[in-house]
C-alpha positions as CSV (number, residue, x, y, z in Angstrom):
1,M,34.0,14.6,-36.2
2,T,31.8,17.6,-37.0
3,D,30.4,20.0,-34.4
4,I,26.9,18.5,-35.0
5,E,28.1,14.9,-34.6
6,F,29.9,15.8,-31.4
7,Q,26.8,17.5,-30.0
8,E,24.6,14.5,-30.9
9,Q,26.9,12.1,-29.1
10,K,27.2,14.4,-26.1
11,I,23.5,15.0,-25.8
12,K,22.6,11.3,-26.0
13,K,25.2,10.5,-23.4
14,L,24.0,13.1,-21.0
15,L,20.3,12.2,-21.4
16,Y,21.1,8.6,-20.3
17,E,23.1,10.0,-17.4
18,M,20.2,12.2,-16.4
19,S,17.8,9.2,-16.4
20,S,20.3,7.2,-14.3
21,I,20.7,10.1,-11.8
22,F,16.9,10.6,-11.5
23,Y,16.5,6.9,-10.9
24,D,19.0,7.0,-8.1
25,I,17.2,10.0,-6.5
26,Q,13.9,8.1,-6.6
27,M,15.4,5.1,-4.9
28,M,17.1,7.2,-2.2
29,E,14.0,9.2,-1.5
30,E,12.0,6.0,-1.2
31,H,14.6,4.6,1.3
32,C,14.7,8.0,3.1
33,S,11.0,7.9,3.8
34,S,11.6,5.2,6.3
35,N,14.9,6.6,7.5
36,I,14.2,10.3,7.9
37,E,17.1,10.7,10.4
38,D,19.7,9.4,8.0
39,I,21.8,12.6,7.6
40,D,24.3,11.0,5.2
41,L,21.5,9.8,2.9
42,L,20.0,13.3,2.9
43,H,23.3,14.8,1.9
44,E,23.7,12.2,-0.8
45,I,20.2,13.1,-2.2
46,D,21.2,16.7,-2.3
47,S,24.4,15.8,-4.1
48,K,22.5,13.8,-6.7
49,E,20.0,16.6,-7.2
50,D,22.8,19.1,-7.8
51,R,24.3,16.7,-10.3
52,F,20.9,16.3,-12.1
53,R,20.4,20.0,-12.2
54,Y,23.9,20.7,-13.6
55,T,23.6,17.9,-16.2
56,G,20.2,19.2,-17.2
57,E,21.6,22.7,-17.7
58,S,24.4,21.2,-19.8
59,V,22.0,19.3,-22.0
60,F,19.8,22.4,-22.4
61,K,22.8,24.5,-23.7
62,L,24.0,21.7,-26.0
63,C,20.5,21.4,-27.5
64,M,20.3,25.2,-28.1
65,A,23.7,25.0,-29.9
66,Y,22.6,22.0,-31.8
67,L,19.3,23.6,-33.0
68,E,21.2,26.7,-34.0
69,N,23.6,24.6,-36.1
70,K,20.6,22.9,-37.7
71,K,19.3,26.4,-38.6
72,M,15.9,25.9,-37.0
73,P,15.1,29.2,-35.3
74,E,11.4,28.6,-34.8
75,Y,11.9,25.2,-33.3
76,L,14.6,26.6,-31.0
77,K,12.2,29.3,-29.8
78,R,9.6,26.7,-28.9
79,F,12.3,24.5,-27.3
80,I,13.5,27.3,-25.0
81,L,9.9,28.4,-24.1
82,D,8.9,24.8,-23.3
83,L,12.1,23.6,-21.5
84,E,13.4,26.7,-19.6
85,P,10.7,26.5,-16.9
86,Y,12.1,23.2,-15.8
87,L,15.4,24.8,-15.0
88,N,13.9,27.8,-13.2
89,D,11.5,26.0,-11.0
90,S,12.9,23.2,-8.8
91,T,9.4,21.7,-8.4
92,K,9.3,21.1,-12.2
93,T,13.0,20.2,-12.4
94,F,12.5,17.1,-10.2
95,S,8.9,16.3,-11.2
96,G,8.2,12.8,-12.5
97,S,5.4,10.7,-14.1
98,Y,4.5,7.1,-13.6
99,H,5.2,4.8,-16.5
100,E,2.7,2.0,-16.2
101,E,4.5,-0.6,-18.4
102,S,7.8,-0.5,-16.5
103,G,6.3,0.4,-13.1
104,E,8.7,3.3,-12.6
105,V,8.6,7.1,-12.2
106,F,10.5,9.0,-15.0
107,S,11.7,12.5,-15.1
108,D,9.3,14.9,-16.9
109,Y,12.2,17.1,-17.9
110,T,14.1,14.3,-19.5
111,A,11.0,13.0,-21.2
112,K,10.4,16.5,-22.6
113,L,13.9,16.7,-23.9
114,W,13.5,13.3,-25.6
115,S,10.3,14.4,-27.2
116,Y,11.9,17.4,-28.9
117,L,15.0,15.5,-30.0
118,S,13.1,12.4,-31.3
119,V,12.5,14.2,-34.6
120,F,16.1,13.8,-35.4
121,P,17.6,10.5,-36.7
122,F,20.3,10.3,-34.0
123,L,17.6,10.0,-31.3
124,G,14.3,8.4,-32.1
125,D,11.4,6.6,-30.4
126,N,13.3,3.4,-30.3
127,D,16.0,5.0,-28.2
128,Y,13.4,6.2,-25.7
129,E,11.8,2.8,-25.5
130,A,15.2,1.2,-24.9
131,L,15.8,3.7,-22.1
132,L,12.5,2.9,-20.4
133,K,13.3,-0.8,-20.7
134,R,16.8,-0.4,-19.4
135,S,15.5,1.6,-16.4
136,G,13.0,-1.0,-15.7
137,I,15.7,-3.7,-15.7
138,T,17.8,-1.6,-13.4
139,Y,14.8,-1.3,-11.0
140,L,14.2,-5.1,-11.2
141,E,17.9,-5.8,-10.4
142,N,17.7,-3.5,-7.4
143,I,14.7,-5.5,-6.1
144,L,16.5,-8.8,-6.6
145,E,19.7,-7.7,-5.0
146,S,17.7,-6.3,-2.1
147,T,16.0,-9.6,-1.4
148,G,17.9,-10.0,1.9
149,V,16.8,-6.5,3.1
150,I,13.1,-7.2,2.0
151,I,13.1,-10.5,4.0
152,N,14.6,-8.9,7.0
153,E,12.1,-6.0,7.0
154,L,9.3,-8.5,6.8
155,G,10.7,-10.4,9.7
156,I,10.8,-13.7,7.8
157,T,13.1,-16.6,8.5
158,P,13.3,-18.4,5.1
159,N,14.1,-22.1,4.9
160,S,13.0,-22.8,1.3
161,E,13.0,-21.2,-2.1
162,T,9.2,-20.7,-1.8
163,K,9.5,-18.6,1.3
164,V,12.3,-16.5,-0.2
165,Y,10.3,-16.0,-3.4
166,N,7.0,-15.2,-1.7
167,A,8.7,-12.4,0.3
168,V,9.6,-10.6,-3.0
169,K,6.5,-11.5,-4.9
170,I,4.3,-8.7,-3.5
171,L,6.9,-6.0,-4.3
172,S,7.3,-7.5,-7.8
173,Q,3.5,-7.4,-8.4
174,A,3.3,-3.7,-7.3
175,S,6.4,-2.7,-9.3
176,F,5.6,-4.5,-12.6
177,P,1.8,-4.7,-13.2
178,N,2.3,-7.1,-16.1
179,A,4.4,-9.6,-14.1
180,T,3.2,-13.2,-14.0
181,F,4.1,-16.0,-11.6
182,P,4.1,-19.4,-13.3
183,T,4.1,-22.6,-11.3
184,Q,5.8,-24.7,-13.9
185,S,8.4,-24.3,-16.6
186,F,7.1,-22.5,-19.7
187,Q,9.5,-24.5,-21.9
188,K,9.7,-28.3,-21.6
189,T,13.4,-28.5,-22.5
190,A,14.4,-26.8,-19.3
191,K,14.1,-29.0,-16.2
192,C,15.6,-27.0,-13.4
193,Y,15.1,-23.3,-14.3
194,I,11.4,-22.9,-13.5
195,P,10.8,-19.1,-13.4
196,D,9.2,-17.6,-10.4
197,I,8.7,-14.3,-12.1
198,L,8.0,-13.5,-15.7
199,I,8.0,-9.8,-16.9
200,P,7.2,-9.7,-20.6
201,S,7.5,-5.9,-20.9
202,L,11.2,-6.3,-19.9
203,N,11.7,-9.7,-21.6
204,C,12.9,-11.0,-18.2
205,A,12.5,-14.2,-16.3
206,V,13.6,-14.7,-12.7
207,E,14.2,-17.9,-10.7
208,Y,15.0,-18.1,-7.0
209,K,17.2,-20.8,-5.5
210,Y,17.9,-21.6,-1.9
211,A,21.0,-23.3,-0.6
212,E,22.0,-24.2,3.0
213,T,25.4,-25.8,2.0
214,E,28.2,-25.2,-0.4
215,S,27.6,-28.5,-2.1
216,R,23.9,-27.6,-2.7
217,L,24.9,-24.2,-4.1
218,V,27.4,-25.8,-6.5
219,E,24.9,-28.4,-7.6
220,T,22.2,-25.8,-8.2
221,I,24.5,-23.6,-10.3
222,D,25.4,-26.7,-12.4
223,Q,21.7,-27.4,-13.0
224,I,21.3,-23.9,-14.3
225,V,24.1,-24.4,-16.7
226,V,22.1,-27.2,-18.3
227,D,19.0,-24.9,-18.6
228,V,20.9,-22.3,-20.7
229,K,20.4,-24.4,-23.9
230,G,16.8,-24.9,-23.1
231,Y,16.1,-21.1,-23.2
232,D,18.3,-20.3,-26.2
233,K,16.5,-18.0,-28.7
234,H,13.3,-17.9,-26.7
235,P,10.8,-15.7,-28.6
236,T,9.8,-13.5,-25.6
237,Y,12.3,-13.9,-22.7
238,K,15.8,-12.7,-23.5
239,I,17.3,-11.9,-20.0
240,F,17.4,-14.6,-17.3
241,Y,18.1,-14.1,-13.6
242,A,19.1,-16.8,-11.2
243,V,18.9,-15.5,-7.6
244,F,20.7,-17.7,-5.0
245,Y,19.7,-17.1,-1.4
246,I,22.3,-18.7,1.0
247,K,23.2,-18.8,4.7
248,P,26.2,-16.7,5.9
249,G,29.6,-18.3,5.7
250,I,29.0,-20.5,2.6
251,W,30.5,-18.2,-0.1
252,T,31.4,-14.6,-0.5
253,K,29.9,-12.6,-3.4
254,S,33.4,-12.4,-5.0
255,R,33.7,-16.2,-4.9
256,F,30.2,-16.6,-6.4
257,D,31.0,-14.1,-9.2
258,E,34.3,-16.0,-10.0
259,V,32.5,-19.4,-10.2
260,W,29.7,-17.9,-12.3
261,K,32.3,-16.5,-14.7
262,E,34.1,-19.8,-14.9
263,K,30.9,-21.6,-16.0
264,E,30.8,-19.3,-19.0
265,F,27.2,-18.3,-18.9
266,P,25.9,-16.2,-21.8
267,E,25.8,-12.5,-21.2
268,N,22.0,-12.6,-21.0
269,W,22.1,-14.9,-18.0
270,K,22.8,-13.1,-14.7
271,G,23.5,-14.7,-11.4
272,I,22.8,-12.8,-8.1
273,L,24.0,-14.0,-4.7
274,V,22.0,-12.9,-1.7
275,I,23.6,-13.7,1.7
276,G,20.9,-14.0,4.4
277,N,21.1,-13.4,8.1
C-alpha cells in the first residue's frame, strides 16, 4: 500500500467516525436538556467532544499530508485557510446545520472536509449521500428502540398496536418531513406486514406489532416471515423494520434476537423488541 492509499483509507475511516461521534453528541445533548442534573451524562458529552476534537485534528493533519503528496500547494493553502478556524474556535468546531431530507443536524466541520475531498475519486458525492442516509437510519433506529421511553414520557398505557404506533408517529413526523403513514399495505402480496411508517428518503418501512403473550409474539414473527417474499426487490423500500412491543416477562431481548436469527430473515429485515412497563 502506498502512502497515498493509506492516507485515503485513514481519512475516509476517520470522517465516518467523526460523523458518528457528532451524532452521539447531538443525541446526548437532546437528552441532557431534560436532565440537566445528570452529571454522568455531562461528563460523557465532554468525553465525546474531546474525541471529536482529537479526531478532527487527526483528519486535518492527514488531509494536509495527502494534499502535499498530491502536489497541490494552492489547494492546500485554501484548505488550511478554510478549515483551520474550525479547530481554533470551539463554537465552530461543534456547529451543525439541519439536513432537511434526513431530518438531522450534521457537523459543519465534517461537511466542509467532505466538500474539499469530494474532488478526489476515493471520496465523492455518492459517499457523502451514503453517509447522510446511514446517519438518518441510525437516527430512525434510535427512535424505534426508544419506543418504550417515548410511551413512558407521554404517560400512555398501550393495549394495542395502534396506541403504540401513534405515540411514536408525532416524533417520526417531526424527524423525517417526507415520512408517510399508510393505512393499508402498499403491496398486495404482503398480508401481515402493513407499514405504519414509510420514509422514502431512507428507503425504509416500519411496522409496529403488539403482543401480550408469548404465543402471540411467536405467531406474529411467523407472519412476518411470510411477508419477506412479498417485499423482495421492492423498487423503493429496501430496509424493513418490525418493532414488537411486549409486556414484561414474555421474552428477553437476547431470546428475541436468537429466534429472529433462527428464522433466517434477510439482512435488510430488522426486528426490534421493545419491553414495556
